[in-house]
N, C-alpha and C positions, 0 to 999 in steps of 0.2 A: 690550314681550321686550326687558330692558337686555345677552343676552344670545342665543344662536345658536347652537343644537349642529347640528352638519352632520352624516348619519347616512350611512356609504358601504356598501354591502352588499361582507362577505368572498367571493371566490371561490380555490376550490383553484388557478388558471388562474393560471401565469406569467407576468408583468403584463412589458412591455417592455426590456428588461435596461441598465443601463445602458452608457456607453459608456466603455471603458479612455481613460487620456491618456497611454499609452504603457504600456512591457513586463513591467515593476513591475505596473499595476493591471491587465496582459491574466492575467494570470499568477491573483491576486483575484479575479476574475470567473470565467475556467475553474473554479475552486473555488467561488465561489459556485455559478455555474449546478447543479452536480454535486452539490452538499448540499439545492440546491432539491429539484431530478429524484431527488436515495437517498429523501429526506425522504417523499417524495409527498404525502398528504392529510395525514399528522402533521402534527400544527402546531409552530413552532418552542418552545414549552412544553416539549414531547414530547421534542424534539432536545436540547435543553437537560436534559432530565435523566437523558437516558440519559450525557451527557458530563458530572454529573456523579458518577452509577455508575460512568461509569470514572475516577475521581477526581481528573480536574482540571472540575470548570464551565467550561462555555462560554454566557452566560447567553443570557435567550433574546431580548436589548434588538443583542444583539454581531449572531447571526444575524441577523436581521432587519433590524440596520445593514448584514449585508454584504452580503445580496441585494439590498438594495435601491439600494447605493453608495456612500450614507454614510461605509459602514467601506469601505478600495478597498486592504486588504494586512489578511494571515492570518499569525498567529506559526505559529513548528514545532512549537508545543504545542499551537494549538486542531486544526492541522492535521490531529497525530495521533490528536487524541482525537475529533476527529469523523471522522474518515475511523473509527476504534472501534464511537461507537457506532448508525454508519453501517452497521458488520461490512463493511468494504471496505478498502482497501490504500491509506497515505496518496498515494502515486504516480497512482492510479485516481483519488482525487481532484485532482490538481494536469493529470494529462494524462489524460483520459476518452475512451472513444469516443467519434466516429472513431478508431482508431489510424494510418486513411494521410492525415488530416488534418493538411495544415502548418501549421503555429506554430511562433510565433518561441522560442525550446529557451535562448537568449536577448540582448538584444538589438541585436545582429548577425548572429546565428545559426538565420538559422530550414533545421530538416526538418521532417520527421514526428511528426507523437504518439508512434509508437512511439519512432523513435530518441532524442528525447529523455529519456524516459520512461529507458530502457537509458543514455543519456551521465548521467544524475541516478543512475541506483543502483547508474554506475559500470561496465558487462558491454559498455558500449564497446569496442573494442580499443585504441583510444588511451592509453586510464586503468588496464586490464592489466596493468603492469609499474610502478607506483606501491607504494612495500611496505603500506599501507593499504587498498590494492583485492587487493594477494598476498593479508594475513593472512585478508579479506574472503572470498577464494576457496578458502581451506584451510580455513577454517569450515564455506563450503559440501558441501567434497570431504568432510570429517570427518562431516557431518550427514548427507551420504548413503551414506557406507559403512557407517555405525552404521542408517542406517535400511535399508541391503541384511541385516544382519546378522540387523535382529528379525526381517528377511520370510524370513529363513532358517533362524532356530529355530525361528518361527513352522512352515515348512513341515515341520522332523523332527518336534517333537511331532502334528502331523498324523496321520502316514504311516502310523503303527503298524506294520500286516501290510504294507507294499509292499516289494518284493525290496531286498534288500539292495544290487544295484549301483547302485539308487536315493541309496539311502539315504549311502550309500557317495558316489556324489559331491555330495549336499548336502555333509554332512559337509567336503568338501574343499575348496566352495565356500566355506565358510562357518570351515576354517583359513586362505585367502587371504583371504579380508575382515577377518581378526581381524589377520593382517601388512600390510596394507591400514590398517589403521586407526593399528594401531602407529610404523609406520611414519609418519605424514600429523601421527601427536599427536610425535614425537619431531620433525617439520622446526618444529610450528606452536611448542613448547619452546626451540627453540634447537638442539638436541640435531641 
């Protein structure tokens, strides 16, 4: 025969991971390892289909190339859609557990994965004063207050025949929450 086909058995066991050649590739390796772990025994084609349903397909070949080291980077679009397809957060792909393990958060800054994730998300104290971070914190505060408001309204709805003082307390909390939301939204809108 003038050609020879070599068949190798496919296994769901993770192979030896490729060695990153620097900080940027270390980031991609962590993502690749976590993508592989989360997809489990499901195929790269399955994951590609899931990303397509999310609105931005990451092809099977890109997923395979990332996992085996032929591709040593991940775009933010890919990170976001892979996380959605795997029903996790992008930050959980970039800094997966164990969170107490040391990683290079930046090329010259090593810290735990937890602290690196906090820095990345802007939750670290040093970033809180930046304008865009202040706007994000304000949005979080508004969302939390609206969640409290919804919970109080549901509680009021369910009380029915409960004593008037309980209803009165919940209504007072509801009014206080509504004032907090108004104040936060005015602050957000520059007023």
